[in-house]
N, C-alpha and C positions, 0 to 999 in steps of 0.2 A: 608937464604937457603929455598927452597921451599919444600913442603913435599915430592914429587917425588924425589928429589936430596938427601933429607936426608935418605930416605929408601934406596935409591941405596949404599949410602955411608955406611950404616950399612950392605949392602951385603944382603938384604932380599927381595928387590923388584924383582917381576917378570913381572910386568907391572903397569900401572898407576892404582892406587886404588886397588893394589893386593899384598897380602903378600904371598911368598912361604916358608912354613916351613918344614923343613927335619925332619920327625920323622921315626925312624926305616929305614933311608935311602930312604924312599918312600916321594916324595914332596906332600904336601897338600896345594891347593890353596884356598883362601877364599877372595872373593872380599869384599870391605869394606862397600857398600851400596847396599841395594836391592831396586828396584823399582817395584817390582811385585805387581800387582794387578789381581788376578787369577779370580775375578769376572767379570773383564773387557772383559774376552775371553771366559766366560761361561764354564771353566774347560776344554777347548780344548787343545789337546796335539798334537805335532808332534814329531815322532820318526824317526830318520834318520839312515839308516844302508849303511855304507860306504864299497863298494867292492873296496879293494884296489890292485892296481896292473894292472888295465885296463881289464874290462870284455869283452869276447867275444860276442858281441851283436848278430852278426850272427847265432851263435850256441845256443844263448838262446832264441830268437824269430825268427823262422826259415821260409824264403820263400820256402816252400817245393815243389811248383810248377814251380819255376824257375830253368832252367836247368844251367843257369850261375853259380849259386851257388854250385851246384855238380860238374860242370867243374873246378872251382877255388879251390875246396877242395875234391880232389879224395879220399883222406885218413882220413880226419876228418869231412866230412860232415855227418849229421844226417840222416840216411835213412829214406826216406818218410813213410814207415811203422812203424817207431818208434816214429813219432812226435805225439803230442798231439795236435790235430786239433783244432784251435780256429775258424776257418772260412774256405772256400774253399781255400784260398791261404796261410794262416798263421798258424803256430803252435808254440808249446813250447817245449823246450828240454825234453826228457822223465823223466829226474831227477827232473823235476819241477811237478811231479804228484800231490804232496801235495797241490799245489796251484789251482788244477783244479776245486775242488768244490767251492772254494772261487770265482773263476773266474765266474763259471756257476751262482753263487748266485748274481753277479754284484758287488762284492766287490774287484776287481782287474782291475785297469786301466793300459794298456800298452801304453806308449808314444813312439812312433817310431822316430828314426832318430834324436835324440837329441845331441847337441854339440854348438858351437860357430864358428864365423868367424876365419879364418886363424889359425886353430887348432894348438896346440903346442903337440909334441910327447914326451916330457919329462916328466916322472912321476911326479917329484918334482914341475915343474913349471906348468903343467896342473892341478895339485892337487890344488895348490895355485889359480889358476884361478877359479876353481870350489868352493873352500871354501871363497874366497873374493867376487865372484861374478863380478870380473873385466872383462873388455875387455882383449884380448890376449896380446895387446901391451901396457897395463898399469899395474903396481906393485902396489898393495894396501896391506897395513899390518896388516888389520884386517880382520875378516869374517862377512858374511852377517848376521848370526845369532847374533853376538856380536852387530853389528850396530843396529839390529832390538831391542833388548833388552835395549840397551842403549839410543837409540835415540826416540823410539816410547813410550816405557812404562813409561818414565818420564812425559809424558803428562798426564797419569792417576792420580787419587787421591787415597787416601787410601792406601798408599804403604803398601805391606806386606814384613817385614823384617825378617821373620822366617823360609822361605823356600828359597832354591837355585833358581835362575832364569833358569839355564840351568844345566845338568848334562852329563857328559861323562862317559861311563863305561870303563876304562883303567886307565893306571898309568901315561900316558903322555898326555897333555892337548893339543888339537888340536887348530889350529889358528881359526878354525870356530867360537869359542867363544870369540875371542878377539876383543876389540874396543880399537882404540888408544886414545879416548876421555875418557875412564873409566878403561881400562885395561881388565882383564878376567871377563867376565859375568857369569862364571860358575865353577863348581868344578869337579875334576875326582877323581874316586876311583874304585878298582878293585870289591869290594863287601862291602855291608853296614857293616858288622861285622868287617871286617878289618879296615875300616875307623874309626869306633868308638872305637875299641880297641886301635888305634894309639894314640887317644886323651883322652880315658877313664883314669880317674885319675888325668886329668888336671883341673885346675880351673882358673876361671878368677881372674886376679889381680885387686882388687877394691880400692887398696892404690891410693890416690888422687895424681896426678903428680905435680911437682912444676909450680907455675905460672911463666914459662917462655917459650921462643920459643922452647927450647927442650922439656919442659914439654908438649907443644901442640902436637909434633911430638910423643911422648910417649904415650900421651893419644889416638892418632889415632891407634898406633900399638895395644895397649890394647884392643881398640874397635873391631879391625879386628881379633885378637886373641879370644876375647870372641864369635864372631860370628862364627868363626870355630868351636868352641866347640859346639855351639848351633845346628849347621847344622849337625854335628855328632850325636847329640842326636836325632834331630827331623827325620833324615834319619833312624837311628836304630829303633826309635819308629814306623815309617810307615811300615818299613820292617817287624817288628815283629807283627804287627797289624793283619796280613793277611797271607796267602799262596798261592802258586801257585795251581791251580785247573786242570791244564793240564799237561801232560808230555812232557817235552822238550828233544830234542837230548842231549846227553852227550858230547857236543861241546862247543868251547868258545862262539861262537855267540849265541848257545842255552842258555847258562848260562847268558849271558848278557841280553837278551831279557827276561829272567825269572826275573831277578832284575827290569827290568824296569816295567814290569806287576805288580810285587809285591809293588813298590813304588806308581805306579798310583792307583792301587787297594786300597792301605792303606791311600790314601787321600794326598799324597804329592802334593802341588800345585806347581809344576815345570812344564813349558809348552813345553820345548826342551829337547829332550834326544839323545844323539849320541852313536851309536854303531858301531863296525867295524868287518870286516873279511878280511883277507889277502890271497895271494896266487895265484891271478888272472893273474899274468904275465906269461902266458903260451906260452912261446917260444919253447918248446920241448915237444913232446908226450903228447899233451894238452887233448887227447880224455877222458882218464880214470880220469886224475886229475881234468878237468873242470867239468865232470859229478859228482864227489864227491862234489866238492864245490858248485855246483847248487843243489845237494840234501841237503847239510847242510843248506844252505839258505832257500830253500822251507819249509824243516821240522821245522826249527825254527821259521819262520815267521807263518806257520800254526798253530803250538803250542801257539804262542803269540795271535794271533787272537781268538783261542778258549779260551785261559785263560780270555782274556778281554770279551768274550761273556759270558762265565760262571760267571764271577763277575759283569755282567750287566753294563759295562762301555764301551763297544764296539763303541758306538756311539760318545765317546768323541776323540778317537785316529785316526790319520792318519799316515800311515808309508810309507816312501818314500826311495827307493834304488837309489844309485848313484856310479858310477865309473868314474875315471879320464879320460878315453877316451875307444873307443871300440878297437877292433883289425883289422889288415889287412884283405881286401877282400880276398885275396889269401893266402892259407897256405904256409909256408916256407918249406925249405928243411929238416927241422927236425920234421916234422908232428906236428908242432906247428903254432902259428901266432905271429906277431910282433905288434909294437904299431901302433894303427889306429887312427880314428877319431869318427865320430857319432856313436851313439848306442841307443839302447832302454833303458827305465827304467821303474821301476814299482812303482805306488802309490796305496796303499792298505788300505781299511777300510771300515766299515760298511756304512758311509756315502759317500763313493766313488761312482761316476758314472762310473761303470765298462764298460769295452769294450777296443777296440783298437782305439787309436787317431793317426791317420796319416795312411800312407800306407806303404807297404813293400818298403824298400830301392829300389832306380832305380840302378840295377847293370850295366846298359849301360851308365849311367851318372855319373861319379866318378870324385873326385877332381884331383888335379894335382900329387898327389902321388898314385892315382889309389885306393883311399879308399871312403868310403860312405860320401855323403855331408850331412850336417845337415839340417833339415827342420824346426825344434823348437830349439829355443835358450834356454839353460838349466835355464836361469832366469825367463823365462816364467812360468817354474814349481814352481820356489820360489815364484814368484808373486802371483800365484794361491793359494798356501798353506797359505801365510801370509794374503792375503785377504779374502779368503773364509773359511779358517779353523781358524786362529787366529783373524780374524776381523780387520785387519789392514785397515784404510781408504786408498782409492787409491791415494789420493793425498800426502801420505806420501812415496809413493814407492820410489821417486828419493833419498830420506834420506837413504834409506836402499840399495838400488840396483844400485844407482847412475843415474838411468833414469827411465823412464817408459816403461812397457813391457806388450803386450797384454796377458792376462791371458787365460786359457784354462778351458773348462767345466769338471773339475775334481771333485769338491766337490758339495754336496747338501748343501746350504746355508739356514740355517733354523733360525738363530738367529742374531739379530743385536749386534755388538761388544761392544755397549756402553749402553745396557740394555734400558728400556723404551718402548714405544708403536713403533711399527714398523713403519719406514719411508714410506714403500709401501709394497703392498701384490700382488703378480703374482699367478693368478689363473691357475690350469690345462687347458689346451685348449680343446675345444669341437667342434665338436667330434674328438675323438682320439682312435683308428686310423682314418685318413681321407683321403678323395679323393673327388675333388682335394684341397678343401679349409678348413680352420678351423678359429675358432674365438679364440683369445686370449683376456682375460680381466685381467685388473690390477686396482688397486687403490693406490692413492697417499694420504698420510696423511696431508702432508705439500707441498707447492710449491716447486719444485725442477727441476734441470736440469736432464733428463733422456733420455736413449737410450734403444731401444728394437731391438735386432738384433737376426738373425737366423744363426745357424751354422749347419755345416754336422756332421756326426758321425767322420769324419776325423779331425774335428776341424776347418775347413775352414770357413770363413764367407760367407754366402749365399746371405744374405739380410738384409738391415736396414730398419726396418719399422718405427721406432720412433727416432728422434735425435734432442730434443729441450726442452725448459723450458716450464713446464706445471704446472697449478694451481691444488691445491688440488681437488681430485674428483676421479670418477670412468670412466675408459676409456675401449673401445673396439676396437681391431684392426683385420683385416683380414690377413691370410697368404694364398696366392694363390700357391699350389704347381703344378700346371699344367704344368710348365716349368722345373720341377725338377724330378728326378729319384725316385723310391720308395727307402725307408730306413728310419733310425732313424735320427732326427734332433733336435736341442736343441734351444729353445728361451730363451735368456738371457736379463734380465731387469737390468739395470746399473743406479745407482747414484754415487754422489761422494763419498758417504759413504759406500755403500754396493751393494750387488747384489743378485738376485735370478735367477735360471735357471730351467726350466721344459723340461721333455723328450717327444717328439711328434713322431708320427710314420705315415708317408706317405705310403699308400699300395693301389697301383694301380691295 
């Protein structure tokens, strides 16, 4: 009998390599083996905020100069005078006021029209698609974070077995952290004290098991139990070693993010955290309820960012929001909206390249159901965070996302994932601002395949300046902007291992 079958027969298995122990009627999941090498990602962290129910993207990021928006939403459209204007065409819901200063500081990126082909309008199925990073016609049993932690981190050395690889704040574990090859790659708890109290007083059983097949399985269970005790201890220790320096709203999401900030500030070496807030399924009387939800989200995130800044760790953390789908373009007969398709999402952090990626949705070009078409695949955001924030080599992307995706210029990449001298250095262009041309200099430490591409502020590729194998050395390339309009552009230098991006301004 193999280990998995043995544990299942004992009634304690919750996934390959995972034991579920019910203490105080609350399940505690502890995976048996941690592959975490925190130094490999330079202490970088991703915090995910799930907006469950399907957030109304059109009332979150508002095309306030588009009459079609107001025609389709006579009762729930946000008045132009109330909108927080981000540019001449686009604004935020007034309840997102707490994010305005972060946006103005360049710490908030809005990615417009995010979704996937052939969108599914079922809460359960579409959530599964977002969590698994699958195509809409493919069912996958594990999550993209679980696959990343199981399939990429084992490549690193000097595994850290003291800290959880991922943490979900909540009592029910998300499929996001599952991997069929290893089981759950994270643990769940509602707060560190509760988690610790459930295990406090327990002790690891150090009696040697019998030298039999059953003894081998028993040894495995003892190892997992000992690890769960250690996780409770280290989480409690890190939470107690510091305190929140910002005031959070007294909401469930506020409390979740406060815990995450404490653990990061306390030195817990966990690279991925998942938090969530429900209530976004606004089929009726959505105006006030949606405003309250967005206010909660904005105030909680603003407090979280302030907390990180006061602890001087803001440069380590990037936060991403997501929801399983947007809402319908037109309001329904109950002053609400129904299940839709594409919608915007936020990427927030000190090292985020702030601004709006993409244009307002084209309300004259809708899908077959009359809803917004996607322009960016949601997995492009995942790919961008994995490569630019956590330093995953680009050639490992198919292991995690099943295929390769073009990344977006969301994160300022400053460090190599694997340490050591930089593989290349991209310098700031000169002059900047420029008209009509500018010089881009870069140096290669070792011979390698590189590409140098120019992107518009909307994320569209404008021009490829270099795409070839080059020897080590210093290179200088000219970008001629005479054929392009004034605006912000990004130059991105890519190799197979990492990338760097600079911001340029064409001013005619």
